[in-house]
C-alpha positions in Angstrom: 109.5 178.3 37.0 108.8 176.8 40.7 110.4 178.2 43.4 113.1 176.3 45.4 111.9 174.8 48.6 113.1 177.1 51.4 113.8 174.2 53.8 115.6 172.1 51.4 118.0 175.1 51.0 118.0 176.1 54.8 121.5 175.6 56.2 120.4 173.6 59.0 118.1 171.3 56.8 119.4 168.0 58.5 118.2 169.4 61.8 114.8 170.5 60.6 114.3 167.1 58.9 115.0 165.4 62.1 112.9 167.5 63.9 110.1 167.0 61.2 110.6 163.2 61.5 110.0 163.1 65.3 106.9 165.2 64.8 108.0 168.0 66.8 105.2 170.7 66.5 105.6 172.9 63.2 105.3 176.2 65.5 108.5 175.0 67.6 110.4 174.3 64.5 109.6 177.4 62.6 110.3 179.5 65.6 113.7 177.6 66.0 115.0 177.8 62.7 113.2 180.6 61.3 110.8 178.9 58.8 107.4 179.4 58.1 105.1 176.5 59.4 103.6 176.3 56.0 107.1 175.7 54.2 107.6 172.9 56.9 104.5 171.1 56.2 105.3 171.1 52.7 108.8 170.1 52.7 107.7 167.1 55.2 104.8 166.3 52.5 106.9 166.6 49.3 110.7 166.3 50.3 111.4 164.7 53.7 113.4 161.6 52.7 111.2 158.5 53.4 114.1 156.6 54.8 114.3 159.3 57.7 110.6 158.8 58.4 111.2 154.9 58.2 114.2 155.1 60.7 112.2 157.1 63.0 109.3 154.8 62.8 111.4 151.8 63.2 113.1 153.3 66.2 109.7 153.8 67.9 109.0 150.3 67.3 112.1 148.9 68.7 111.4 150.9 71.6 108.1 149.5 72.1 109.3 146.0 71.7 111.9 146.6 74.1 109.6 147.7 76.9 107.0 145.1 75.9 110.1 142.4 76.3 110.8 144.1 79.7 107.2 144.2 80.8 107.0 140.3 79.9 110.3 139.4 81.6 109.0 141.3 84.9 105.8 139.3 84.6 107.9 135.9 84.3 109.9 137.1 87.4 106.5 137.8 89.3 105.2 134.6 88.9 108.7 132.8 89.6 108.2 134.7 93.0 104.5 133.7 93.2 105.5 130.1 92.9 108.5 130.2 95.3 106.2 132.1 97.7 103.3 129.7 97.6 105.7 126.5 97.8 107.2 128.0 100.9 103.5 128.7 102.4 104.6 132.5 102.5 100.8 133.6 102.0 101.7 137.5 102.3 104.4 137.4 99.7 102.2 135.2 97.5 99.3 137.8 97.8 101.7 140.5 96.9 103.1 138.5 93.8 99.5 138.0 92.8 98.5 141.8 93.1 101.9 142.7 91.2 101.0 140.1 88.4 97.5 141.5 88.1 99.1 145.1 87.6 101.6 143.7 85.3 98.8 141.8 83.1 96.9 145.0 83.4 99.7 147.3 81.9 100.5 144.7 79.2 97.0 144.6 78.1 97.1 148.5 77.7 100.3 148.3 75.7 99.1 145.7 73.5 95.7 147.8 73.0 93.6 144.9 74.4 92.0 147.0 77.3 89.3 149.5 76.4 89.5 152.2 78.9 87.2 154.9 77.3 84.5 155.9 79.6 80.7 154.7 79.0 78.1 157.3 79.4 74.5 156.1 79.7 72.6 159.5 78.6 69.2 157.9 78.7 69.2 157.7 82.6 70.4 161.4 83.3 67.5 164.0 84.2 68.7 166.2 81.1 67.8 163.6 78.8 64.4 163.2 80.4 63.9 167.0 79.6 65.5 166.9 76.2 63.1 164.0 75.2 59.9 165.6 76.6 60.5 168.8 74.8 61.0 166.9 71.5 58.0 165.2 71.8 55.9 168.1 72.7 57.4 169.9 69.7 56.3 167.4 67.6 52.6 167.6 68.8 51.0 169.3 65.7 52.8 166.5 63.8 51.2 163.1 65.1 52.8 160.8 62.6 56.3 162.2 63.0 55.6 162.5 67.0 54.9 158.4 66.9 58.0 157.6 64.8 60.2 159.7 67.0 58.8 158.3 69.9 59.3 154.7 68.5 62.8 155.3 67.5 63.9 156.7 71.1 62.2 153.9 72.8 64.3 151.5 70.4 67.5 154.0 71.2 66.8 153.6 75.0 66.4 150.1 74.9 65.3 147.6 78.0 65.9 148.9 81.5 67.4 152.3 80.1 70.4 150.8 78.3 70.8 152.3 75.0 71.0 150.2 72.1 73.2 150.9 69.1 
């Protein structure tokens, strides 16, 4: 007969369920409630009420929607200030509003996932890449066909003007 879930029978199950739904680290929950991290993982996977998880996700979505609405309201107010400043010929205020509008748009793009800020690294222009390339081709010296094929592929990867192609 299977054992009863130690979390389901825990006197503070509601608090544990809430912590699990909020995705608090297992080790913190385990330390606070005297449960094992394994039991917590198993309970979350098998017994955590789906409604609790959905409610937490809905709250997160509502908070994100509210933040988005606030940012859109801020942008609308910024654009009204810009229009007023331009109409009055107040270039200093207009330039400030333009800068703020740009910042608002940047933040909005980040929130909507439309701005990719991942750094791009071009390894083919680094001195280390040149050294690795030379060592690789030197090691393939005894295998002329393989050396030619690898050299062709490296040239294709490096692309024109040192810009890597995918």
